[in-house]
C-alpha positions in Angstrom: 118.8 102.5 108.4 119.6 98.8 107.9 117.1 98.0 110.7 114.5 100.1 109.1 114.8 98.3 105.7 114.7 95.0 107.5 111.4 96.1 108.9 110.3 97.2 105.5 111.3 93.9 104.0 109.4 92.0 106.6 106.2 93.6 105.4 106.7 91.8 102.1 108.1 88.5 103.6 104.5 87.3 104.4 102.4 87.9 101.3 98.9 86.7 102.3 95.6 86.3 100.7 92.8 87.5 103.0 89.0 87.5 103.3 88.9 91.3 103.7 89.9 92.9 100.4 91.7 96.3 100.4 92.0 98.4 97.3 93.9 101.2 99.0 96.4 101.4 101.9 94.9 102.0 105.3 97.4 104.1 107.2 95.3 104.6 110.4 97.6 102.3 112.4 100.5 99.9 112.0 98.3 96.9 112.0 95.9 98.2 109.4 98.8 99.4 107.3 100.3 95.9 107.3 97.0 94.1 106.6 96.0 96.4 103.8 99.5 96.3 102.2 99.5 92.5 102.4 96.0 92.3 100.8 97.1 94.7 97.9 100.4 92.9 97.4 98.8 89.4 97.2 97.0 90.5 94.0 100.3 91.6 92.3 102.8 89.6 90.3 106.2 88.9 91.9 107.8 91.7 89.9 105.1 94.2 91.0 105.5 93.1 94.6 109.3 93.8 94.4 108.6 97.2 92.8 106.1 98.1 95.4 108.7 97.3 98.1 111.2 99.5 96.3 108.7 102.3 95.9 108.0 102.3 99.6 111.7 102.4 100.4 112.1 105.4 98.1 109.2 107.2 99.8 110.5 106.4 103.2 114.0 107.7 102.4 113.0 110.9 100.6 109.7 111.9 102.2 110.4 111.2 105.9 113.3 112.4 108.0 114.6 112.6 111.6 116.2 110.3 114.1 113.0 108.9 115.6 112.0 105.9 113.6 108.5 105.8 115.1 107.9 109.3 114.0 109.1 108.5 110.5 106.8 105.4 110.3 103.9 107.5 111.4 104.7 110.0 108.7 104.9 107.2 106.1 101.5 105.8 107.2 100.0 109.3 106.8 101.6 109.8 103.3 100.4 106.4 102.0 96.9 106.5 103.6 94.2 105.9 101.0 96.8 105.3 98.2 96.4 102.5 95.7 99.4 100.6 94.4 99.3 102.7 91.2 99.4 105.9 93.2 102.4 104.6 95.3 104.2 103.8 92.0 103.4 107.3 90.6 104.7 108.9 93.8 107.9 106.9 93.8 108.6 107.6 90.1 108.2 111.3 90.8 110.7 111.0 93.6 113.1 109.1 91.3 112.7 111.8 88.7 113.3 114.7 91.2 116.4 113.0 92.5 117.8 111.9 89.1 117.4 108.2 90.1 117.1 105.6 87.3 114.1 103.7 88.4 110.7 102.6 87.0 107.9 100.7 88.4 107.7 98.5 85.3 111.4 97.9 84.7 113.0 94.5 85.4 116.1 96.3 86.7 116.0 96.6 90.5 116.6 99.8 92.4 120.3 100.6 92.7 121.1 99.5 96.3 123.8 102.3 96.5 120.9 104.8 96.7 119.8 103.3 100.0 123.2 102.2 101.2 124.6 103.3 104.5 128.2 103.4 105.6 127.8 100.0 107.2 129.6 97.3 105.2 128.6 93.7 104.8 130.6 91.1 106.5 133.4 89.6 104.4 131.9 86.1 105.0 128.6 87.3 103.5 130.4 88.9 100.5 132.3 85.7 100.0 129.2 83.5 100.0 127.4 85.9 97.6 130.2 85.5 95.2 128.9 82.0 94.5 126.0 83.6 92.7 127.9 86.2 90.6 127.1 84.3 87.3 123.5 83.4 88.2 121.0 85.3 86.0 117.7 83.4 86.4 115.8 80.5 87.9 114.9 77.4 86.0 112.0 75.3 87.3 110.6 71.8 86.7 107.9 69.9 88.5 106.9 66.3 89.3 103.9 64.7 91.0 104.2 63.3 94.5 102.7 60.0 93.4 102.7 58.6 89.8 99.2 57.1 90.4 96.6 59.9 89.7 94.2 58.3 92.2 96.7 58.4 95.0 98.5 61.7 94.1 97.8 64.5 96.5 100.2 67.2 95.2 103.4 68.0 93.4 107.0 69.1 93.8 108.7 72.0 92.1 112.5 72.1 91.6 113.9 75.6 91.2 117.5 75.8 90.0 119.7 78.9 89.8 121.3 79.1 86.3 123.5 81.3 84.2 122.8 82.7 80.7 123.7 79.4 79.1 121.3 77.4 81.4 124.1 75.8 83.4 123.3 75.3 87.1 125.0 77.6 89.6 125.5 75.7 92.9 125.7 77.4 96.2 126.3 76.4 99.8 126.0 77.9 103.3 124.0 80.8 101.9 120.4 81.2 103.2 118.2 82.5 100.4 114.5 83.4 100.8 112.5 82.2 97.8 109.1 83.9 97.2 106.8 81.6 95.4 103.5 82.6 93.7 101.0 80.3 92.0 98.8 81.8 89.3 95.5 80.4 87.9 93.8 82.0 84.9 95.9 85.1 85.4 95.2 85.6 89.1 97.5 85.0 92.0 95.9 82.2 94.1 98.6 81.3 96.6 101.9 82.8 97.8 104.5 81.5 100.2 108.2 81.8 101.1 110.8 79.1 101.6 114.3 79.6 103.0 117.0 77.3 101.7 120.7 77.4 102.3 122.2 75.3 99.4 121.5 74.1 95.9 121.5 70.6 97.5 118.3 71.6 99.4 116.8 73.0 96.2 117.4 69.8 94.4 115.3 67.9 96.9 112.3 69.8 95.7 109.6 71.9 97.4 106.4 70.0 98.1 102.9 71.5 97.6 99.7 69.7 98.5 96.6 70.3 96.5 94.7 71.1 99.7 96.8 74.3 100.1 94.7 75.9 97.3 91.2 77.3 97.6 88.7 75.6 95.3 86.8 78.8 94.8 89.9 80.6 93.4 90.7 77.8 90.9 89.1 78.5 87.5 90.9 75.7 85.5 93.1 72.7 86.2 96.4 74.4 85.4 98.8 76.4 87.6 101.6 78.7 86.7 104.4 79.3 89.2 106.7 82.2 89.6 109.8 82.0 91.9 111.9 85.0 93.0 115.0 85.4 95.2 117.3 88.2 96.1 121.0 87.5 95.5 122.8 90.5 96.9 122.2 93.5 94.5 120.1 91.6 92.0 116.9 89.6 91.7 116.6 86.2 90.2 113.3 85.1 88.6 111.8 82.0 87.1 108.4 81.0 85.8 106.9 77.6 84.8 103.5 77.3 83.2 101.1 74.3 83.0 101.4 72.5 86.3 98.3 70.3 86.5 96.1 70.4 89.6 93.3 68.1 90.7 90.6 70.6 91.5 88.5 68.1 93.4 91.4 67.7 95.9 91.7 71.4 96.7 90.2 72.8 99.9 86.6 74.0 100.0 86.9 77.4 101.7 89.4 80.2 101.9 91.6 80.5 104.9 91.2 83.7 106.9 94.2 86.1 107.1 94.5 85.0 110.8 95.0 81.4 109.7 97.6 82.3 107.2 99.4 84.6 109.6 99.4 81.9 112.3 101.1 79.5 109.8 103.8 82.0 109.1 104.2 82.9 112.8 104.6 79.2 113.8 107.4 78.7 111.3 109.0 82.0 112.4 108.8 81.1 116.1 110.6 77.7 115.6 113.2 79.5 113.5 113.7 82.0 116.3 113.8 79.3 118.9 116.7 77.4 117.1 118.6 80.7 116.5 118.3 81.7 120.1 119.7 78.3 121.2 122.7 78.9 118.9 123.1 82.4 120.4 122.9 80.9 123.9 119.9 83.0 124.8 118.2 80.1 126.6 115.8 82.2 128.6 114.3 83.8 125.5 114.2 80.4 123.7 112.5 78.8 126.7 109.7 81.4 126.5 108.9 80.1 123.0 108.1 76.6 124.3 105.7 74.8 126.6 107.1 71.3 126.3 106.8 69.3 129.5 109.6 67.0 128.3 112.1 69.8 128.6 111.4 70.5 132.3 112.1 73.9 133.9 114.4 76.5 132.5 117.4 75.3 134.5 117.1 71.8 133.1 116.3 73.2 129.6 119.6 75.2 129.5 121.8 72.6 131.3 125.3 72.4 129.9 125.5 68.7 130.6 122.2 67.3 129.2 120.2 70.3 128.0 120.4 72.8 125.2 123.4 74.3 126.8 125.5 71.5 125.2 124.9 73.2 121.8 127.7 75.6 120.7 126.3 76.7 117.3 123.4 76.1 114.9 122.9 76.3 111.2 119.3 76.3 109.8 119.1 74.7 106.3 115.4 74.6 105.5 111.9 74.8 106.9 108.4 73.8 105.8 104.8 73.8 107.1 103.7 70.2 107.4 100.2 70.2 108.8 97.6 72.6 110.2 94.3 72.2 112.1 92.4 74.5 114.3 94.5 74.1 117.4 97.8 72.6 116.2 100.5 73.4 113.7 103.3 71.1 112.7 106.4 72.5 111.0 109.5 70.6 109.7 113.0 71.9 110.0 116.4 70.6 108.8 119.3 72.2 110.7 122.8 71.4 112.0 124.1 71.7 115.5 127.7 71.8 116.7 128.6 70.7 120.2 131.4 72.1 122.4 133.8 69.5 121.1 133.2 70.7 117.5 131.2 67.6 116.4 128.5 68.5 113.9 125.1 66.7 113.4 122.2 67.3 111.0 118.7 67.0 112.4 115.4 66.5 110.6 112.8 67.4 113.1 109.0 68.0 113.4 107.9 70.7 115.8 104.4 70.7 117.1 103.0 74.1 118.2 99.8 75.0 120.1 98.3 78.5 120.6 98.6 79.4 124.3 97.5 82.8 125.5 97.7 84.1 122.0 101.2 82.8 121.2 102.2 79.7 119.1 104.5 77.8 121.5 106.5 74.6 120.9 104.7 71.8 122.8 106.5 68.7 121.4 109.1 67.6 118.9 109.7 64.5 116.9 113.2 63.8 115.5 113.0 62.1 112.1 116.7 61.6 111.4 120.1 62.4 112.9 123.3 62.2 110.8 126.9 63.1 111.5 128.5 65.8 109.3 132.0 66.8 108.5 131.3 70.5 108.1 128.6 73.2 107.9 126.5 72.9 104.7 
């Protein structure tokens, strides 16, 4: 069941704007289901996106059954085929009513996780880390321009901060949180993305957004609102900031296709998987995600004397998309590595990827900074 909900969550992890607009879910195949759901979700507010995710979880749990996950998915595709988001909400609310579950598609209160919970318990380390956020109730946001000179400025930073009811900052460490970020112009969602950060220290550095991320044809006026959401255990934390100025003349001229947006997300995901596989000592799988001549063959790549085999563990802190053109994507990662002697280093590194035989593979890296650390962040 946990695997199933991870799959369900992954549908919502990449919320994309796309050229082909869907008004109802296309359940004819997994691919069309994903694409149509992404299209519909991209037009919803963050709260509605969360509620749509919860609604589908309820429908999956109570309207499909059996031990074969593939068959349950096929049943779900069939149930939701030709359904609009409003119809999905209505179906889920009827399920909640029938099963005496306190849930509404318009309520800020999230679905009680005990309804979906299995016997599997969380790791004590995870529970301990989540305790850092017990008193956090919302997200406070401020912004600043990248450059104080309007002529030279090409974008802005936002600084989300977890706070309690009194507005005091709640700090956290060694706890990867996925932040869903939506930008709104004139009441319409114009850009969505996700960033994963592991500490309040990383949050305080700010999240950079260039003007050329935004489609000129979607921008009605020169002011953006931003909504930020993250899941902290059994609760959601939200924040909203209105009135971020944007220089419309510096936005991009045409909309990115869904393929471009998906490629961006896949490139970041592939680098994330690459680093995690190194930490898990699955060198063969990691090697398949690369095509870097500097790393040589797989034996040299995984060498325990001068290759990635010298790394004992990894800890990813943050990631970001840096640059994209037709054939190349550059992503930036901050992560820690621990060697066999227990020494810890932090790396700030650019990864260049090219699309080879349909896959985005790492073809080069550029290390920006290496520092020695006393412990995991």
